[in-house]
RODO-2510 file (C-alpha; in nm, 4 decimals, decimal comma):
residues 542
     n   res          X          Y          Z
     1     m     0,6214     3,7543     7,0771
     2     l     0,4035     3,4645     7,0533
     3     k     0,0822     3,6561     7,0793
     4     s     0,1951     3,9013     6,8055
     5     c     0,3160     3,6145     6,6116
     6     a    -0,0396     3,4550     6,6625
     7     a    -0,2084     3,7683     6,5455
     8     a     0,0114     3,7627     6,2419
     9     i    -0,0676     3,4141     6,1785
    10     t    -0,4416     3,4895     6,2304
    11     v    -0,4176     3,7635     5,9535
    12     l    -0,2066     3,5405     5,7166
    13     g    -0,4565     3,2720     5,7841
    14     a    -0,7454     3,4860     5,6764
    15     v    -0,5638     3,5683     5,3553
    16     v    -0,4877     3,2123     5,2994
    17     s    -0,8217     3,1068     5,3468
    18     f    -0,9541     3,3657     5,1082
    19     a    -0,7116     3,2397     4,8491
    20     i    -0,8206     2,8813     4,8950
    21     c    -1,1989     3,0057     4,8622
    22     a    -1,1059     3,1899     4,5448
    23     g    -0,9230     2,9034     4,3989
    24     s    -1,2110     2,6625     4,4591
    25     a    -1,4262     2,8907     4,2539
    26     t    -1,1821     2,8413     3,9693
    27     s    -1,0711     2,5135     4,0260
    28     a    -1,0929     2,3955     3,6816
    29     n    -0,8732     2,6515     3,5323
    30     a    -0,6255     2,6170     3,8283
    31     q    -0,6018     2,2519     3,7414
    32     a    -0,5671     2,3057     3,3696
    33     l    -0,2687     2,5442     3,4329
    34     g    -0,0926     2,2780     3,6459
    35     r    -0,1518     2,4947     3,9610
    36     q    -0,1007     2,3101     4,2949
    37     p    -0,2723     2,3495     4,6362
    38     v    -0,1357     2,6202     4,8762
    39     h    -0,0685     2,4049     5,1644
    40     f     0,1655     2,0974     5,1767
    41     n     0,1422     1,8617     5,4576
    42     v     0,4522     1,6774     5,5708
    43     s     0,3778     1,3493     5,7448
    44     g     0,6451     1,0998     5,6149
    45     p     1,0247     1,1011     5,6700
    46     v     1,0827     1,1881     5,2937
    47     e     0,8539     1,3922     5,0768
    48     r     0,8899     1,5512     4,7296
    49     l     0,7563     1,8898     4,6370
    50     e     0,7325     2,0425     4,2903
    51     m     0,6876     2,4192     4,2577
    52     i     0,7036     2,6903     3,9786
    53     v     0,9391     2,9885     4,0035
    54     n     0,7608     3,2957     4,1710
    55     t     0,5355     3,0935     4,3578
    56     s     0,5006     3,0053     4,7420
    57     r     0,3725     2,6929     4,9333
    58     i     0,3102     2,6549     5,3053
    59     l     0,4466     2,3385     5,4813
    60     t     0,2311     2,2066     5,7635
    61     t     0,3579     1,9547     6,0076
    62     e     0,1904     1,7764     6,3226
    63     h     0,4299     1,9027     6,5739
    64     k     0,6147     2,2487     6,6149
    65     v     0,9151     2,3153     6,4032
    66     p     1,2022     2,4600     6,6178
    67     q     1,4618     2,4093     6,3443
    68     l     1,5191     2,3687     5,9536
    69     l     1,7742     2,3728     5,7107
    70     v     1,7614     2,4725     5,3319
    71     e     2,0603     2,3373     5,1242
    72     n     2,0503     2,5718     4,8396
    73     q     1,9041     2,9091     4,9467
    74     g     1,9331     3,0401     4,6026
    75     v     1,6635     2,8047     4,4767
    76     v     1,4247     2,8289     4,7750
    77     r     1,3630     3,0710     5,0586
    78     a     1,2073     2,9219     5,3871
    79     q     1,0257     3,1567     5,6477
    80     p     0,8449     3,0372     5,9546
    81     i     0,5035     3,1868     5,9802
    82     s     0,3790     2,9507     6,2937
    83     p     0,5044     2,7043     6,5283
    84     n     0,4284     2,4413     6,2876
    85     q     0,4137     2,5907     5,9352
    86     v     0,6901     2,7115     5,7245
    87     q     0,6399     2,9331     5,3845
    88     l     0,8515     2,8364     5,0879
    89     s     0,9224     3,0746     4,8203
    90     a     1,0486     2,9609     4,4781
    91     l     1,3317     3,1989     4,3605
    92     k     1,4641     3,0171     4,0446
    93     a     1,4694     2,6911     3,8672
    94     g     1,6698     2,4295     4,0272
    95     f     1,6680     2,1549     4,2946
    96     t     1,7367     2,1812     4,6619
    97     t     1,6595     1,9809     4,9860
    98     l     1,4575     2,1220     5,2836
    99     t     1,5186     1,9258     5,6286
   100     v     1,2698     1,9939     5,8936
   101     w     1,3097     1,8803     6,2689
   102     d     1,0144     1,8702     6,5072
   103     e     0,9957     1,9075     6,8860
   104     n     1,0236     1,5168     6,9213
   105     q     1,3574     1,5232     6,7475
   106     g     1,1759     1,3775     6,4226
   107     e     1,3488     1,4468     6,1093
   108     h     1,1714     1,5038     5,7777
   109     t     1,3358     1,5561     5,4486
   110     i     1,1753     1,7380     5,1591
   111     d     1,3158     1,7266     4,7978
   112     v     1,1873     2,0597     4,6179
   113     l     1,2108     2,0636     4,2524
   114     v     1,1454     2,4130     4,1165
   115     y     1,0498     2,4416     3,7426
   116     g     1,0440     2,7591     3,5394
   117     d     0,7228     2,9531     3,4884
   118     a     0,5614     2,8439     3,1511
   119     r     0,2057     2,9129     3,2658
   120     e     0,1516     3,1801     2,9953
   121     l     0,2535     2,9593     2,7254
   122     e     0,0244     2,6711     2,8703
   123     n    -0,2704     2,8942     2,8908
   124     l    -0,2138     3,0205     2,5509
   125     l    -0,2025     2,6506     2,4209
   126     m    -0,4950     2,5367     2,6082
   127     t    -0,7012     2,8233     2,4658
   128     e    -0,5848     2,7801     2,1097
   129     f    -0,5977     2,3930     2,1160
   130     p    -0,8873     2,2775     2,3602
   131     e    -0,8781     1,9319     2,1951
   132     a    -0,5297     1,8733     2,2717
   133     t    -0,3891     1,7332     2,6133
   134     l    -0,0333     1,9021     2,6383
   135     r     0,2075     1,9363     2,9230
   136     v     0,4714     2,2127     2,8979
   137     r     0,8122     2,1801     3,1028
   138     p     1,0493     2,4695     3,0772
   139     l     1,4237     2,3955     3,0997
   140     a     1,7239     2,6364     3,1315
   141     s     1,7061     2,7510     2,7797
   142     s     1,4426     2,5516     2,6068
   143     v     1,0973     2,4114     2,6730
   144     v     0,9725     2,0407     2,6485
   145     i     0,6150     1,9983     2,5199
   146     s     0,4663     1,6594     2,5562
   147     g     0,1120     1,5193     2,5269
   148     y    -0,1439     1,4037     2,2500
   149     v    -0,3107     1,6055     1,9803
   150     p    -0,5830     1,4796     1,7524
   151     r    -0,4407     1,6105     1,4348
   152     a    -0,0993     1,6256     1,2762
   153     e    -0,1450     1,9748     1,1516
   154     m    -0,1487     2,1132     1,5123
   155     v     0,2159     2,0039     1,6100
   156     s     0,3856     2,2707     1,3781
   157     r     0,1529     2,5392     1,5152
   158     i     0,2268     2,4328     1,8657
   159     v     0,6014     2,4538     1,8125
   160     l     0,5641     2,7793     1,6204
   161     m     0,3984     2,9360     1,9261
   162     a     0,6438     2,8049     2,1710
   163     e     0,9399     2,9415     1,9769
   164     d     0,8057     3,2765     2,0423
   165     y     0,8742     3,2125     2,4369
   166     y     1,1681     2,9956     2,4109
   167     p     1,4613     2,9802     2,1606
   168     s     1,4687     2,6098     2,1421
   169     v     1,1451     2,3807     2,1703
   170     i     1,1805     2,0090     2,2416
   171     n     0,8708     1,8291     2,0653
   172     n     0,7349     1,5306     2,2297
   173     i     0,3927     1,5509     2,1116
   174     a     0,2112     1,2256     1,9894
   175     i    -0,0669     1,1989     1,7458
   176     g    -0,3804     1,0184     1,8989
   177     g    -0,5999     0,7732     1,7394
   178     v    -0,5411     0,4886     1,4826
   179     q    -0,2183     0,5223     1,2697
   180     q    -0,2409     0,2339     1,0489
   181     v    -0,4107     0,2629     0,7193
   182     l    -0,5195     0,0258     0,4484
   183     l    -0,5586     0,1267     0,0868
   184     h    -0,7961    -0,0432    -0,1568
   185     v    -0,6759     0,0413    -0,5159
   186     k    -0,8306    -0,0424    -0,8372
   187     l    -0,6698     0,0312    -1,1642
   188     m    -0,8858    -0,0260    -1,4765
   189     e    -0,7328     0,0463    -1,8207
   190     v    -0,8905    -0,0028    -2,1627
   191     s    -0,6958     0,0196    -2,4995
   192     r    -0,8891     0,0221    -2,8131
   193     t    -0,6490     0,0157    -3,1229
   194     k    -0,7729     0,0393    -3,4861
   195     l    -0,5078    -0,0238    -3,7585
   196     r    -0,5438     0,0128    -4,1542
   197     q    -0,2562    -0,0254    -4,4010
   198     l    -0,2166    -0,0985    -4,7592
   199     g     0,1220    -0,1687    -4,9402
   200     f     0,2136    -0,3095    -5,2861
   201     d     0,5495    -0,4342    -5,4073
   202     w     0,6192    -0,5842    -5,7372
   203     a     0,9036    -0,7382    -5,9388
   204     n     0,9195    -0,7909    -6,3287
   205     f     1,1525    -1,0290    -6,5053
   206     n     1,1902    -0,9979    -6,8754
   207     a     1,4588    -1,2343    -7,0007
   208     d     1,7914    -1,0740    -6,8512
   209     d     1,6285    -0,7690    -6,7641
   210     s     1,4595    -0,7184    -6,4139
   211     i     1,2919    -0,4512    -6,2101
   212     l     1,1949    -0,4685    -5,8326
   213     q     0,9936    -0,2212    -5,6379
   214     s     1,0054    -0,2701    -5,2610
   215     v     0,8934     0,0499    -5,0875
   216     s     0,6671    -0,1698    -4,8661
   217     g     0,9224    -0,4124    -4,7526
   218     l     0,7084    -0,7055    -4,8891
   219     a     0,9408    -0,8233    -5,1594
   220     t     1,2713    -0,9562    -5,0150
   221     g     1,5591    -1,1184    -5,1664
   222     s     1,8202    -1,0437    -5,4520
   223     l     1,7661    -1,0238    -5,8153
   224     t     2,0544    -1,2296    -5,9140
   225     g     1,8787    -1,5582    -5,9446
   226     t     1,8342    -1,8104    -6,2347
   227     s     1,5441    -1,8640    -6,4364
   228     v     1,1722    -1,9015    -6,2965
   229     n     1,1532    -2,2465    -6,1070
   230     n     0,7761    -2,3509    -6,1685
   231     t     0,8155    -2,6501    -5,9275
   232     t     0,8775    -2,4122    -5,6267
   233     g     0,6442    -2,1514    -5,7254
   234     v     0,6487    -1,7881    -5,7998
   235     l     0,7331    -1,6838    -5,4209
   236     s     1,0744    -1,7667    -5,4662
   237     a     1,1524    -1,7320    -5,8258
   238     r     1,4772    -1,5660    -5,9320
   239     g     1,5519    -1,5207    -5,5598
   240     v     1,2575    -1,3039    -5,4792
   241     a     1,0670    -1,3943    -5,1706
   242     s     0,7554    -1,2428    -4,9766
   243     g     0,8184    -1,0644    -4,6525
   244     p     0,6291    -1,1302    -4,3329
   245     g     0,3751    -0,8315    -4,4027
   246     a     0,2409    -0,9760    -4,7288
   247     t    -0,1089    -1,0729    -4,7133
   248     m    -0,1250    -1,1921    -5,0750
   249     a     0,1179    -1,2807    -5,3330
   250     f     0,0752    -1,3557    -5,6963
   251     g     0,2748    -1,4119    -6,0193
   252     i     0,2081    -1,3910    -6,3955
   253     i     0,4366    -1,5799    -6,6235
   254     n     0,4382    -1,5426    -7,0014
   255     n     0,7163    -1,7089    -7,1992
   256     a     1,0154    -1,5195    -7,0949
   257     n     0,8293    -1,2294    -6,8948
   258     s     0,7377    -1,2773    -6,5279
   259     f     0,5690    -1,0489    -6,3008
   260     f     0,5312    -1,0891    -5,9349
   261     g     0,3359    -0,8966    -5,6918
   262     f     0,2991    -0,8814    -5,3139
   263     i     0,0155    -0,7032    -5,1332
   264     s    -0,0288    -0,6055    -4,7808
   265     a    -0,3961    -0,4815    -4,7019
   266     l    -0,4791    -0,5272    -4,3398
   267     r    -0,7735    -0,3986    -4,1249
   268     q    -0,6862    -0,4953    -3,7433
   269     y    -0,8936    -0,4046    -3,4338
   270     n    -0,7164    -0,4725    -3,0838
   271     l    -0,8744    -0,4524    -2,7442
   272     v    -0,6510    -0,4771    -2,4163
   273     k    -0,8168    -0,4469    -2,0632
   274     v    -0,5843    -0,4247    -1,7532
   275     l    -0,7271    -0,4590    -1,4091
   276     a    -0,5325    -0,4554    -1,0947
   277     e    -0,6678    -0,4281    -0,7408
   278     p    -0,3807    -0,4154    -0,4935
   279     t    -0,4325    -0,3607    -0,1070
   280     l    -0,1727    -0,2112     0,0984
   281     v    -0,1313    -0,1387     0,4514
   282     t     0,1091     0,1071     0,6350
   283     v     0,1300     0,3315     0,9307
   284     s     0,0785     0,7161     0,9184
   285     g     0,3876     0,9023     0,7327
   286     r     0,5393     0,5846     0,5963
   287     p     0,5331     0,5265     0,2407
   288     a     0,4164     0,2027     0,0837
   289     s     0,4542     0,0616    -0,2688
   290     f     0,2891    -0,2280    -0,4728
   291     n     0,4273    -0,3550    -0,8080
   292     s     0,2735    -0,6416    -1,0264
   293     g     0,4655    -0,7104    -1,3158
   294     g     0,8361    -0,7870    -1,3939
   295     e     1,1828    -0,6863    -1,5113
   296     f     1,3503    -0,6876    -1,8409
   297     p     1,7336    -0,6919    -1,8968
   298     i     1,9012    -0,3927    -2,0608
   299     p     2,2823    -0,4547    -2,1765
   300     i     2,5065    -0,1649    -2,0901
   301     p     2,8362    -0,1510    -2,2781
   302     q     3,1457    -0,1114    -2,0517
   303     g     3,5082    -0,0573    -2,1090
   304     l     3,7322    -0,3316    -2,2471
   305     g     3,4469    -0,4849    -2,4555
   306     t     3,2558    -0,5950    -2,1580
   307     t     2,8870    -0,5730    -2,1260
   308     s     2,6864    -0,5316    -1,7952
   309     i     2,3105    -0,5839    -1,7428
   310     q     2,0590    -0,3531    -1,5750
   311     f     1,6990    -0,4375    -1,5103
   312     r     1,4175    -0,2126    -1,5690
   313     e     1,0598    -0,2796    -1,4193
   314     f     0,7415    -0,2643    -1,5793
   315     g     0,3761    -0,3383    -1,4862
   316     t     0,1079    -0,1808    -1,2342
   317     r     0,2826    -0,0013    -0,9452
   318     v     0,1216     0,2087    -0,6822
   319     d     0,3109     0,4238    -0,4296
   320     f     0,1198     0,6127    -0,1564
   321     v     0,2052     0,7807     0,1744
   322     p    -0,1129     0,8268     0,4233
   323     i    -0,0958     1,0987     0,6875
   324     v    -0,3669     1,0645     0,9579
   325     l    -0,4949     1,3971     1,0491
   326     g    -0,7380     1,3050     1,3284
   327     n    -1,1238     1,2823     1,3622
   328     g    -1,1221     1,0378     1,0812
   329     r    -0,9442     1,2393     0,8091
   330     i    -0,6630     1,1201     0,6230
   331     r    -0,4095     1,3253     0,3979
   332     l    -0,3176     1,0796     0,0998
   333     e    -0,0470     1,1040    -0,1575
   334     v    -0,1073     0,8631    -0,4450
   335     r     0,0997     0,7709    -0,7406
   336     p    -0,0342     0,4848    -0,9311
   337     a     0,1573     0,3945    -1,2646
   338     v     0,0715     0,1472    -1,5408
   339     s     0,3710     0,0398    -1,7652
   340     e     0,3987    -0,2181    -2,0609
   341     l     0,6629    -0,3315    -2,3155
   342     d     0,6408    -0,1402    -2,6520
   343     y     0,8443    -0,3174    -2,9097
   344     s     0,7536    -0,0583    -3,1765
   345     r     1,0009     0,1792    -2,9978
   346     s     1,2794    -0,0813    -2,9411
   347     v     1,6417    -0,0324    -3,0185
   348     s     1,9017    -0,2852    -3,1177
   349     l     2,2353    -0,2955    -2,8962
   350     n     2,4949    -0,5396    -2,9853
   351     g     2,2534    -0,7657    -3,1700
   352     t     2,0030    -0,7532    -2,8818
   353     t     1,6601    -0,6061    -2,9134
   354     v     1,5834    -0,3714    -2,6143
   355     p     1,2055    -0,2734    -2,5919
   356     g     1,0648     0,0508    -2,4851
   357     i     0,8198     0,1211    -2,2249
   358     r     0,4985     0,2818    -2,2539
   359     t     0,3928     0,4520    -1,9103
   360     r     0,0865     0,6238    -1,7660
   361     w     0,0959     0,7477    -1,4128
   362     v    -0,0680     0,9924    -1,2013
   363     d     0,0953     1,1964    -0,8876
   364     t    -0,1694     1,3715    -0,6696
   365     g    -0,2612     1,4350    -0,2933
   366     v    -0,5987     1,4848    -0,1193
   367     e    -0,7530     1,5096     0,2302
   368     m    -1,0572     1,2676     0,2600
   369     q    -1,2516     1,0777     0,5477
   370     a    -1,1637     0,7214     0,6115
   371     g    -1,3983     0,5103     0,4114
   372     q    -1,4381     0,7769     0,1291
   373     t    -1,3371     0,7045    -0,2187
   374     l    -1,1029     0,8895    -0,4410
   375     a    -1,1771     0,8438    -0,8339
   376     l    -0,9330     0,9625    -1,0763
   377     a    -1,1166     0,9713    -1,3964
   378     g    -1,0998     1,1254    -1,7417
   379     l    -0,7574     0,9911    -1,8080
   380     i    -0,8326     0,9384    -2,1752
   381     q    -0,5415     0,9417    -2,4422
   382     t    -0,6253     0,9329    -2,8217
   383     q    -0,3071     0,8775    -3,0332
   384     i    -0,3099     0,8739    -3,4229
   385     e    -0,0120     0,7710    -3,6251
   386     s    -0,0156     0,7989    -4,0063
   387     e     0,2431     0,7050    -4,2349
   388     n     0,2808     0,7354    -4,6164
   389     a     0,6101     0,6066    -4,7847
   390     g     0,6796     0,5757    -5,1430
   391     l     0,8984     0,6418    -5,4352
   392     p     0,9461     1,0113    -5,5160
   393     w     0,7020     1,1595    -5,7924
   394     l     0,5480     0,8149    -5,8663
   395     s     0,4025     0,7703    -5,5422
   396     d     0,2100     1,0965    -5,5793
   397     l     0,0497     1,0002    -5,9096
   398     p    -0,3193     0,9818    -5,8823
   399     w    -0,4569     0,6208    -5,8614
   400     a    -0,1558     0,4761    -6,0225
   401     g     0,0804     0,6000    -5,7365
   402     a    -0,0659     0,3145    -5,5055
   403     a     0,1695     0,0782    -5,6965
   404     f     0,4693     0,2629    -5,5698
   405     r     0,3722     0,3410    -5,1896
   406     r     0,2804     0,2077    -4,8592
   407     v     0,0080     0,3851    -4,6334
   408     r    -0,0478     0,3238    -4,2986
   409     e    -0,3079     0,4637    -4,0020
   410     k    -0,3208     0,3520    -3,6445
   411     n    -0,5576     0,4920    -3,3932
   412     n    -0,5263     0,4095    -3,0257
   413     e    -0,7536     0,5132    -2,7585
   414     i    -0,6591     0,4619    -2,4062
   415     e    -0,8813     0,5163    -2,1099
   416     l    -0,7556     0,4737    -1,7405
   417     l    -0,9457     0,4940    -1,4203
   418     i    -0,8109     0,4893    -1,0698
   419     v    -1,0072     0,4233    -0,7669
   420     v    -0,8661     0,4755    -0,4011
   421     t    -1,0341     0,3927    -0,0720
   422     p    -0,8401     0,4287     0,2490
   423     e    -0,9575     0,2690     0,5851
   424     f    -0,8221     0,2385     0,9366
   425     v    -0,7286    -0,1190     1,0228
   426     g    -0,5626    -0,3122     1,2924
   427     a    -0,3853    -0,6340     1,3268
   428     l    -0,5775    -0,9749     1,3627
   429     d    -0,6166    -1,1487     1,6932
   430     a    -0,5016    -1,5034     1,7255
   431     n    -0,8530    -1,6398     1,7343
   432     d    -0,9505    -1,4365     1,4075
   433     v    -0,6926    -1,6070     1,1829
   434     p    -0,8585    -1,8331     0,9484
   435     p    -0,7502    -2,1917     1,0088
   436     c    -0,7021    -2,2738     0,6353
   437     g    -0,5287    -2,0688     0,3646
   438     p    -0,4973    -2,1011    -0,0284
   439     g    -0,3602    -2,4436    -0,1091
   440     q    -0,4312    -2,6000     0,2176
   441     l    -0,7210    -2,7783     0,1176
   442     t    -0,5567    -2,9764    -0,1528
   443     g    -0,2364    -3,1801    -0,1652
   444     a    -0,0175    -3,3850    -0,4246
   445     p    -0,1840    -3,6920    -0,5755
   446     s    -0,0474    -4,0490    -0,5440
   447     d     0,1074    -4,2382    -0,8374
   448     t    -0,2274    -4,4008    -0,9057
   449     e    -0,4310    -4,0659    -0,9119
   450     l    -0,1621    -3,8971    -1,1091
   451     y    -0,0785    -4,1469    -1,3840
   452     f    -0,4060    -4,3611    -1,4169
   453     r    -0,6590    -4,0999    -1,3111
   454     g    -0,5160    -3,7765    -1,4286
   455     y    -0,5610    -3,5889    -1,0996
   456     l    -0,3167    -3,3005    -1,0439
   457     e    -0,4410    -3,2337    -0,6817
   458     t    -0,6490    -3,4126    -0,4113
   459     p    -0,8405    -3,2860    -0,1174
   460     k    -0,6974    -3,3082     0,2315
   461     c    -0,7446    -3,1892     0,5825
   462     c    -0,5994    -2,8646     0,7363
   463     p    -0,3166    -2,9213     0,9701
   464     d    -0,5201    -2,8367     1,2608
   465     g    -0,8280    -3,0483     1,1506
   466     s    -1,0667    -2,7725     1,1741
   467     c    -1,1857    -2,7694     0,8121
   468     s    -1,5256    -2,8873     0,7308
   469     s    -1,3873    -3,1239     0,4832
   470     c    -1,2026    -3,3337     0,7635
   471     s    -1,5330    -3,4040     0,9431
   472     d    -1,6949    -3,5229     0,6135
   473     g    -1,4179    -3,7866     0,5871
   474     v    -1,2561    -3,6517     0,2761
   475     g    -0,8826    -3,7017     0,3027
   476     p    -0,5738    -3,6894     0,0633
   477     a    -0,6561    -4,0329    -0,0555
   478     t    -1,0055    -4,0982     0,0574
   479     y    -1,3505    -4,0254    -0,1141
   480     n    -1,6762    -4,1227     0,0588
   481     a    -1,9653    -4,1147    -0,2026
   482     p    -2,3158    -4,0274    -0,0925
   483     a    -2,5538    -4,3065     0,0072
   484     t    -2,7773    -4,2287    -0,2793
   485     y    -2,5094    -4,4173    -0,5258
   486     g    -2,6105    -4,7377    -0,3836
   487     p    -2,4074    -5,0150    -0,1955
   488     a    -2,1893    -5,0985    -0,5039
   489     y    -1,8408    -4,9387    -0,5292
   490     q    -1,5215    -5,0000    -0,7101
   491     t    -1,2305    -4,9967    -0,4872
   492     a    -0,8910    -4,8520    -0,6042
   493     p    -0,5694    -4,8235    -0,4185
   494     g    -0,6212    -4,5296    -0,1751
   495     l    -0,9579    -4,4218    -0,3293
   496     q    -1,3239    -4,5381    -0,3171
   497     q    -1,5430    -4,4468    -0,6059
   498     p    -1,8995    -4,5438    -0,7285
   499     t    -1,9564    -4,8044    -1,0042
   500     p    -2,0067    -4,6607    -1,3684
   501     a    -2,3652    -4,8041    -1,3697
   502     s    -2,4784    -4,5881    -1,0766
   503     v    -2,3036    -4,2641    -1,1544
   504     p    -2,3633    -4,0268    -1,4667
   505     n    -2,0701    -3,9124    -1,6765
   506     r    -2,0269    -3,5775    -1,5289
   507     i    -2,1400    -3,4771    -1,1702
   508     t    -2,1519    -3,1232    -1,0550
   509     p    -2,1063    -3,0309    -0,6796
   510     g    -2,4256    -2,9751    -0,4934
   511     s    -2,6334    -3,1347    -0,1936
   512     g    -2,5527    -3,4864    -0,0970
   513     n    -2,9257    -3,5587    -0,0471
   514     q    -2,9805    -3,5261    -0,4468
   515     t    -3,0082    -3,8156    -0,6752
   516     p    -2,7353    -3,9028    -0,9282
   517     n    -2,9681    -3,8135    -1,2185
   518     s    -3,0121    -3,4521    -1,0659
   519     p    -2,8102    -3,1862    -1,2555
   520     a    -2,6678    -3,0876    -0,9042
   521     t    -2,5572    -3,3991    -0,7522
   522     a    -2,3078    -3,4040    -0,4741
   523     g    -1,9385    -3,4136    -0,5288
   524     g    -1,8455    -3,5425    -0,1777
   525     s    -2,0065    -3,6354     0,1476
   526     g    -2,3721    -3,5173     0,2698
   527     s    -2,2705    -3,1803     0,3986
   528     g    -2,1135    -3,0719     0,0546
   529     g    -1,7337    -3,1009     0,1580
   530     p    -1,4809    -3,0917    -0,1359
   531     g    -1,4569    -3,4280    -0,3262
   532     l    -1,2808    -3,5629    -0,6301
   533     i    -1,5600    -3,5114    -0,8708
   534     g    -1,7199    -3,1831    -1,0302
   535     p    -1,5975    -2,8791    -1,2108
   536     t    -1,2674    -2,8583    -1,0001
   537     g    -1,1406    -3,1341    -1,2434
   538     y    -1,2007    -3,4642    -1,0637
   539     d    -1,4055    -3,6654    -1,2974
   540     v    -1,5626    -4,0092    -1,2026
   541     l    -1,3819    -4,3002    -1,3915
   542     q    -1,5688    -4,4934    -1,6413
***
């Protein structure tokens, strides 16, 4: 029996050896598919073994195996093939325990975990997505796919392929690479407005008879006044006054007859420039927004005579959503908007004037490399508004009709340019944080500096003492003048300054080695630290 068994072992051994040799030739593919070696050496008291359904492994021990026990024979089938080797065949997915006793009464426990066979799906994903690193683990009625992909667009296609094999797919795929995006945005708007208008209103008084033409809204008031008051002037005679749009008013008084005229002739050019440069940071897939402007209240009537207030924002706003695709590419959705208050479109509500809002916005999405720039140009708007208001028939008369009408023309040209540049960024390390921030180099002045010298702020050191001004001896209430000013100084409480005879009227910052008569004399110590003189507003007292 032992000889025949040995012969069978020899034959099987040859087959196994051939399988090992063939496997070594394709070791790269076997490793990629998650295949494991055929032999499994049992050396410790407790071992763990993972298998795939419809595969087999050979357990090899140092001593002969007289006895073994399989807890769940429906998961794994064990068959001795030699005195110290046992062949395990995986029947279905599950877990079981295999106990092996050797001839020395030694006991070995092997925990066997059998997975479903997903090698076909794994091979398909490896072929279609060679840049991805994926691991496929089938469950009872679903599959778990984990690993990393370089681009986000791969995830949906991987899940779609897996759903053809399994009804449910658990997606644990992560996108590799940097996922934090910084967006540089520049919004530049130029608005050029040209305005032309001409209006004429007049009033004539003859004794107790009077006539008033106020189509242009320049002559305001009533005609139920008394006689002409030569002391106050013609602008308020007989209750007639000029409106806010009148550029010229005149009056002709002849005995009992009075004639008053109000002319509005205006040519106006307006230029508005808006420049905003917001910088936003967010992670891939998360929206971010920026708003530089404000909010204005809007009264909302409610029941029982009450009124509530709602606020509406205006200004420069940027909303964007970056999606990292991998290999330095970014899918970017950008929506910049520029809004401003427009009182020409205002409405009155319960005695409160609510202005309108003029808005220009763009909503777009692109794919680009990190560091490239997206320019949204050509957003030019030309708006022409013309108005002709007058008395019927009289305003249509040639030449003479100008006395009975008002004409107005407004030409508005708006040009908007939006420039967007995304970049990959990371957080600052502790040693990269600047020691001083805005406002930390200056402090509040003392009473002497505020009341007698007019200083609004004075230099000071940073809290950690790492600023260059600290080493130069410039503190909140100390000023060290350069040696070129001479030994004579005027000493004030908490402040040292040169004498008026040795210092010019105005000193600009520069090098401390220059003479006082030089146009670039130092405003601090020799290393050019901040001082109390120069264009920052710290003038030398005379």
